[in-house]
MARSE-863871 format. One record per residue: chain; x, y, z of N, C-alpha, C in turn. Coordinates in steps of 0.1 Angstrom, whole numbers, plus 5000, padded with zeros to 4 digits. Atoms other than C-alpha are relative to their C-alpha. Layout:
% MARSE-863871
ATOM ch  nxx  nyy  nzz caxx cayy cazz  cxx  cyy  czz
ATOM  A    X    Y    Z    X    Y    Z    X    Y    Z
...
% end
This chain:
% MARSE-863871
ATOM ch  nxx  nyy  nzz caxx cayy cazz  cxx  cyy  czz
ATOM  A 5007 4985 5003 5000 5001 4997 5007 5011 5007
ATOM  A 4995 4993 5000 5024 5022 5010 5016 5001 4995
ATOM  A 4991 5003 5003 5057 5021 4992 5013 5010 5004
ATOM  A 4996 4988 4997 5077 5053 5006 4994 5004 5010
ATOM  A 5003 4987 4998 5071 5081 5027 5014 5011 5005
ATOM  A 4988 4988 5004 5095 5112 5020 4991 5011 5015
ATOM  A 5003 4993 4992 5092 5134 5054 5010 5008 5010
ATOM  A 4994 4993 4987 5106 5148 5087 5005 4990 5009
ATOM  A 4997 5009 4986 5119 5128 5117 4999 5010 5010
ATOM  A 5005 4989 4983 5101 5147 5145 5000 4995 5013
ATOM  A 4999 5001 4987 5104 5118 5171 5011 4988 4998
ATOM  A 4994 5020 4997 5128 5083 5177 5001 4997 5013
ATOM  A 4995 5010 4989 5130 5057 5202 5006 4992 4999
ATOM  A 4991 5011 5004 5147 5029 5203 4996 4990 4989
ATOM  A 5003 5012 5014 5127 5007 5177 4991 5011 4994
ATOM  A 5007 5000 5012 5109 5033 5159 5003 5017 5000
ATOM  A 5000 4984 5002 5107 5066 5145 4986 5009 5000
ATOM  A 5014 4990 5003 5076 5095 5138 5007 5006 4983
ATOM  A 4993 4990 5014 5083 5110 5100 4985 5008 4998
ATOM  A 5007 4989 5004 5062 5144 5094 4997 4997 4985
ATOM  A 5001 4999 5015 5046 5141 5060 4987 5010 4996
ATOM  A 5013 4996 5000 5018 5168 5053 4996 5001 5010
ATOM  A 5006 4999 4988 5011 5172 5090 4996 4987 5002
ATOM  A 5003 5010 4990 5003 5137 5095 5016 4996 5005
ATOM  A 4990 5005 4992 5029 5117 5116 4997 4991 5000
ATOM  A 5000 5017 5001 5034 5082 5105 5013 4996 5011
ATOM  A 4993 5004 4993 5047 5062 5132 5008 4989 4995
ATOM  A 4997 5007 5010 5071 5038 5115 5011 4992 5016
ATOM  A 4988 5005 4991 5091 5009 5136 5008 4996 4991
ATOM  A 4988 4998 5009 5126 5006 5121 5008 4987 5013
ATOM  A 4988 5007 4994 5157 4985 5128 5009 5009 5006
ATOM  A 4992 4994 4993 5185 4997 5149 5014 5008 4984
ATOM  A 4994 4994 5013 5204 5002 5112 4997 5014 4995
ATOM  A 5010 4989 5009 5175 5025 5099 5004 5013 5009
ATOM  A 5001 4992 4989 5176 5040 5133 5014 5012 5001
ATOM  A 4987 4988 4999 5215 5053 5130 5001 5006 4986
ATOM  A 4997 4994 5013 5213 5060 5095 4990 5018 4999
ATOM  A 5010 4987 4999 5182 5091 5105 5006 5010 5010
ATOM  A 5000 4992 4984 5189 5120 5129 4984 5006 5001
ATOM  A 5010 4996 4995 5164 5138 5143 4997 5011 4992
ATOM  A 4998 4989 5002 5149 5168 5125 5004 4999 4982
ATOM  A 4997 4998 5019 5162 5157 5084 4990 4993 4997
ATOM  A 5012 5004 5008 5139 5152 5058 5008 4984 4994
ATOM  A 4996 5010 5001 5140 5113 5051 4989 4994 4987
ATOM  A 5011 5010 5001 5126 5087 5026 5007 4987 5009
ATOM  A 5001 5007 4993 5117 5059 5043 4990 4984 4992
ATOM  A 5006 5010 5005 5109 5023 5025 4993 4991 5009
ATOM  A 5009 5007 4989 5079 5010 5042 4991 4988 4994
ATOM  A 5007 5013 5000 5060 4977 5047 4990 5001 5009
ATOM  A 5009 5001 4992 5026 4977 5062 4991 4986 5003
ATOM  A 5007 5018 4992 5014 4944 5084 4989 5001 5006
ATOM  A 5009 5001 4989 4980 4941 5092 4993 4988 5000
ATOM  A 5008 5014 5001 4962 4914 5106 4987 5006 5010
ATOM  A 5012 4996 4997 4929 4915 5123 4999 5009 5017
ATOM  A 4997 4994 4989 4941 4928 5155 5015 5010 5001
ATOM  A 4990 4991 4996 4970 4950 5146 5002 5004 4986
ATOM  A 4995 4989 5010 4984 4975 5120 5010 5007 5003
ATOM  A 4989 5000 4997 5016 4980 5118 5011 5005 4989
ATOM  A 4994 4996 5017 5037 5001 5094 5014 5002 5006
ATOM  A 4988 5002 4996 5078 4992 5093 5006 5008 4989
ATOM  A 4993 4992 5010 5103 5012 5074 5019 4999 5002
ATOM  A 4987 5004 5005 5135 5008 5060 5011 5017 4993
ATOM  A 4995 4987 5004 5162 5036 5053 5008 4997 4984
ATOM  A 4997 4999 5014 5174 5017 5022 4995 4983 4998
ATOM  A 5011 5005 5005 5157 4996 4997 5008 4985 5003
ATOM  A 4992 5015 4996 5183 4964 5006 4996 4993 5011
ATOM  A 5007 5002 4986 5169 4962 5043 4986 4997 4996
ATOM  A 5014 5002 5002 5137 4963 5030 4997 4987 4995
ATOM  A 4998 5013 5005 5142 4934 5007 5005 4988 5007
ATOM  A 4998 5008 4988 5162 4914 5035 4988 5000 5007
ATOM  A 5015 5010 4992 5129 4915 5056 4989 4996 4995
ATOM  A 5012 5012 5004 5106 4905 5032 5006 4988 4997
ATOM  A 4997 5018 5001 5128 4874 5026 4999 4997 5013
ATOM  A 4997 5004 4990 5135 4871 5065 4980 4995 5002
ATOM  A 5013 5006 4998 5090 4872 5071 4995 4990 4988
ATOM  A 5009 5012 5007 5086 4845 5050 5004 4985 5002
ATOM  A 4994 5018 4994 5108 4818 5069 4985 5002 5009
ATOM  A 5008 5008 4992 5083 4799 5090 5005 5005 5013
ATOM  A 4995 4993 4989 5081 4812 5123 5008 5015 5005
ATOM  A 4994 4986 4998 5094 4847 5118 4993 5013 4996
ATOM  A 5009 4988 4999 5069 4875 5121 5013 5016 4998
ATOM  A 4997 4986 4999 5077 4912 5114 5010 5003 5008
ATOM  A 4995 4994 4987 5088 4922 5150 5012 4990 5003
ATOM  A 4983 5006 5003 5115 4893 5147 5010 5003 4989
ATOM  A 4989 4995 5012 5128 4902 5116 5005 5012 5000
ATOM  A 4988 4989 4999 5136 4936 5127 5009 5001 5013
ATOM  A 4991 5004 4991 5150 4922 5156 5016 4997 4995
ATOM  A 4987 5006 5010 5172 4900 5132 5007 5012 4994
ATOM  A 4997 4988 5007 5179 4932 5112 5009 5008 5010
ATOM  A 4993 4993 4992 5192 4952 5145 5010 4995 5002
ATOM  A 4983 5008 4990 5220 4921 5155 5009 5008 4994
ATOM  A 4985 4995 5007 5244 4931 5128 4997 5012 4988
ATOM  A 5008 4985 5013 5247 4959 5097 5001 4988 4991
ATOM  A 5006 5008 5011 5234 4942 5067 5011 4992 4991
ATOM  A 4988 5008 5012 5267 4930 5049 5002 4988 5012
ATOM  A 4998 5012 4995 5275 4910 5082 4990 4988 5001
ATOM  A 5009 5011 5001 5241 4895 5086 4995 4992 4987
ATOM  A 5001 5006 5012 5238 4890 5048 5011 4985 4996
ATOM  A 4990 5010 5001 5270 4874 5048 5000 4987 5008
ATOM  A 5003 5011 4993 5263 4848 5077 4992 4995 4990
ATOM  A 5007 5011 5002 5233 4838 5063 5007 4992 4986
ATOM  A 4995 5001 5013 5248 4834 5025 5009 4986 5004
ATOM  A 4986 5009 4999 5279 4815 5045 4994 4986 5010
ATOM  A 5002 5010 4991 5260 4792 5070 5005 5002 5009
ATOM  A 4995 4998 4986 5271 4809 5100 4992 5002 5010
ATOM  A 5013 4999 4992 5247 4795 5122 5004 5009 5017
ATOM  A 4995 4994 4988 5273 4807 5153 4997 5016 5003
ATOM  A 5003 4987 5003 5272 4842 5141 4984 5008 5005
ATOM  A 5015 4996 5004 5232 4843 5134 4998 4996 5017
ATOM  A 5004 5006 4987 5228 4827 5169 5001 5009 5014
ATOM  A 5000 4989 4990 5241 4857 5190 4993 5010 4997
ATOM  A 5010 4989 5002 5211 4877 5177 4991 4997 5014
ATOM  A 5010 5006 4990 5187 4880 5208 4987 4996 4997
ATOM  A 5012 5006 5003 5160 4861 5206 5000 4989 4989
ATOM  A 5000 5009 5010 5174 4839 5179 5010 4992 5001
ATOM  A 4993 5013 4996 5179 4807 5188 5007 4990 4991
ATOM  A 4998 5003 5010 5195 4782 5170 4997 4993 4992
ATOM  A 5012 5009 5005 5171 4758 5158 4995 5013 4986
ATOM  A 5004 4995 5014 5160 4791 5138 5011 5006 4991
ATOM  A 4987 4994 5007 5191 4804 5129 5007 4990 4989
ATOM  A 5002 5007 5014 5192 4770 5108 4988 5000 4992
ATOM  A 5012 4995 5011 5160 4775 5092 5002 5009 4994
ATOM  A 4997 4986 5005 5172 4809 5084 5007 4996 4989
ATOM  A 4991 5005 5009 5198 4795 5066 4996 4991 4989
ATOM  A 5005 5010 5011 5182 4766 5047 4991 5006 4995
ATOM  A 5012 4995 5005 5155 4789 5039 5008 5008 4990
ATOM  A 4994 4984 5006 5175 4822 5025 5015 4998 4997
ATOM  A 4986 5000 5002 5213 4810 5020 4999 5001 4982
ATOM  A 4998 5000 5015 5206 4804 4981 4993 5012 4995
ATOM  A 5005 4988 5005 5187 4838 4979 5006 5011 5000
ATOM  A 4994 4986 4998 5207 4860 4996 5014 5003 4993
ATOM  A 4985 4996 5010 5239 4856 4972 5000 5012 4991
ATOM  A 5001 4987 5011 5225 4883 4947 4994 5009 5007
ATOM  A 5002 4990 4992 5217 4904 4976 5007 5008 5005
ATOM  A 4989 4993 4994 5251 4910 4989 5004 5013 4996
ATOM  A 4994 4980 5003 5262 4946 4991 5013 4997 5008
ATOM  A 4988 4996 4989 5298 4954 5005 4999 5017 5004
ATOM  A 4999 4984 4998 5293 4988 5022 5015 5005 5001
ATOM  A 4992 4995 5004 5319 5011 5018 5003 5013 5004
ATOM  A 5004 4984 4995 5329 5049 5030 5009 5002 4986
ATOM  A 4997 4994 5010 5330 5074 5003 5009 5015 5007
ATOM  A 4986 4991 4997 5355 5106 5004 4994 5005 5012
ATOM  A 5003 4983 4986 5330 5128 5031 4998 4992 5010
ATOM  A 5001 5009 4985 5332 5098 5054 4986 4992 5002
ATOM  A 5009 5003 4999 5295 5084 5046 5000 4989 4998
ATOM  A 5002 5012 5004 5285 5051 5043 4993 4995 4989
ATOM  A 5012 5001 5013 5272 5041 5009 5001 4982 4996
ATOM  A 4999 5013 5000 5262 5005 4998 5004 4998 4981
ATOM  A 4997 5003 5017 5280 4994 4962 4998 4984 4998
ATOM  A 5005 5010 5000 5266 4968 4950 5011 4987 4992
ATOM  A 4988 5009 5000 5286 4935 4948 5000 4991 4993
ATOM  A 4989 5015 5004 5297 4907 4935 4988 4992 5001
ATOM  A 5008 5017 4996 5261 4884 4939 5008 4993 4985
ATOM  A 4991 5005 5015 5275 4877 4903 5009 4994 5002
ATOM  A 4985 5002 4998 5311 4877 4913 4999 4987 5008
ATOM  A 4997 5008 4991 5304 4857 4940 4993 4980 4999
ATOM  A 5005 5008 5006 5275 4832 4924 5011 4990 4991
ATOM  A 4988 5004 5010 5305 4829 4894 5010 4989 5007
ATOM  A 4987 5009 4994 5329 4816 4918 5001 4987 5008
ATOM  A 5008 5013 4994 5306 4792 4938 5002 4986 4988
ATOM  A 4999 5012 5006 5304 4775 4905 5008 4996 4993
ATOM  A 4987 5004 4998 5338 4772 4900 5006 4994 5006
ATOM  A 4999 5007 4989 5347 4760 4930 4993 4984 5000
ATOM  A 5005 5013 5002 5319 4732 4925 5005 4991 4992
ATOM  A 4995 5007 5004 5333 4721 4895 5010 4998 5005
ATOM  A 4984 5004 4994 5367 4715 4915 4993 4991 5013
ATOM  A 5003 5005 4987 5343 4693 4937 4997 5005 5016
ATOM  A 5004 4996 4986 5334 4713 4967 4989 5002 4999
ATOM  A 5013 4999 5001 5301 4712 4976 4994 5014 5000
ATOM  A 5005 4984 5001 5280 4740 4972 5004 5004 5012
ATOM  A 5001 4987 4987 5277 4754 5007 5008 4997 5005
ATOM  A 4988 4996 4999 5311 4751 5014 5007 5009 4992
ATOM  A 4996 4992 5009 5317 4767 4983 4996 5013 5005
ATOM  A 5010 4990 4994 5290 4794 4991 5011 5008 5014
ATOM  A 4992 4998 4990 5312 4796 5025 5009 5008 4996
ATOM  A 4986 4995 5002 5342 4802 5012 4999 5012 4994
ATOM  A 4999 4994 5010 5336 4824 4984 4990 5018 5005
ATOM  A 5002 4989 4994 5317 4849 5006 5005 5006 5010
ATOM  A 4989 5002 4988 5344 4846 5032 5010 5009 4992
ATOM  A 4988 4994 5005 5367 4856 5003 4996 5016 4991
ATOM  A 5003 4988 5004 5346 4886 4990 5000 5010 5010
ATOM  A 4999 4988 4994 5352 4903 5020 5013 5005 5000
ATOM  A 4990 4994 5001 5386 4910 5012 5002 5002 4987
ATOM  A 5000 4996 5016 5384 4909 4971 4991 5000 4993
ATOM  A 5013 5000 5009 5362 4918 4945 5008 4996 4988
ATOM  A 5000 5003 5012 5358 4904 4910 4998 4982 5005
ATOM  A 5004 5015 4999 5350 4866 4906 5016 4994 4998
ATOM  A 4987 5005 5000 5385 4855 4894 5007 5001 5013
ATOM  A 4991 5002 4987 5400 4870 4927 4993 4994 5008
ATOM  A 5011 5007 4988 5374 4856 4949 5006 4985 4999
ATOM  A 4995 5012 5003 5384 4824 4933 5015 4996 5007
ATOM  A 4985 4998 4995 5422 4830 4937 5001 5001 5013
ATOM  A 4999 4997 4986 5417 4842 4972 4999 4983 5007
ATOM  A 5002 5011 4988 5400 4809 4983 5006 4988 4996
ATOM  A 4983 5005 4999 5429 4789 4964 5007 4998 5010
ATOM  A 4989 4995 4995 5449 4805 4979 5003 4999 5017
ATOM  A 4996 4996 4986 5444 4814 5015 4987 4987 5006
ATOM  A 5012 5007 4990 5410 4791 5026 5004 4982 4997
ATOM  A 4997 5015 4995 5427 4758 5024 4990 4991 4987
ATOM  A 5008 5013 5011 5405 4739 4994 5011 4991 4989
% end
């Protein structure tokens, strides 16, 4: 129903913001990442998701489209509702969280408050093959601002394909390729890094 809301941040709490748009204050549930991205008094564009049930109507928002897309994937997993999804998104920055899911890093995911080992395992099984294309590396531009640079979803996928051709199981190939992508970019460099540094 609402794709995004453009307006002024007029209030902030630990889990929500209020955005004023033409005299209407929209109370929007947000993750820690989005809360960090927006400042009180600034004009922001918040991508939104309206959650509607018989006894509840809640608006959730995201400062970046990549975060909204991951949220939509999370709520498709059995047992994960919007509130739990927002808690998961608040557990780590978007890059770390996406990498953990793609590489099957249950240990890292299980450290998120409220996310047990079984749910973390379900999360990986349900999403690991989908998030490779969503992976983004966050870099700092010259002004010190954090910006999203489209990675390498394709580069990681290409590297995984080559590693599989060498006899590496897909799960292990994804884990090693996503780890390598933290250090180098480009499919050839990712493959070379894996072969040189990750004991394949």
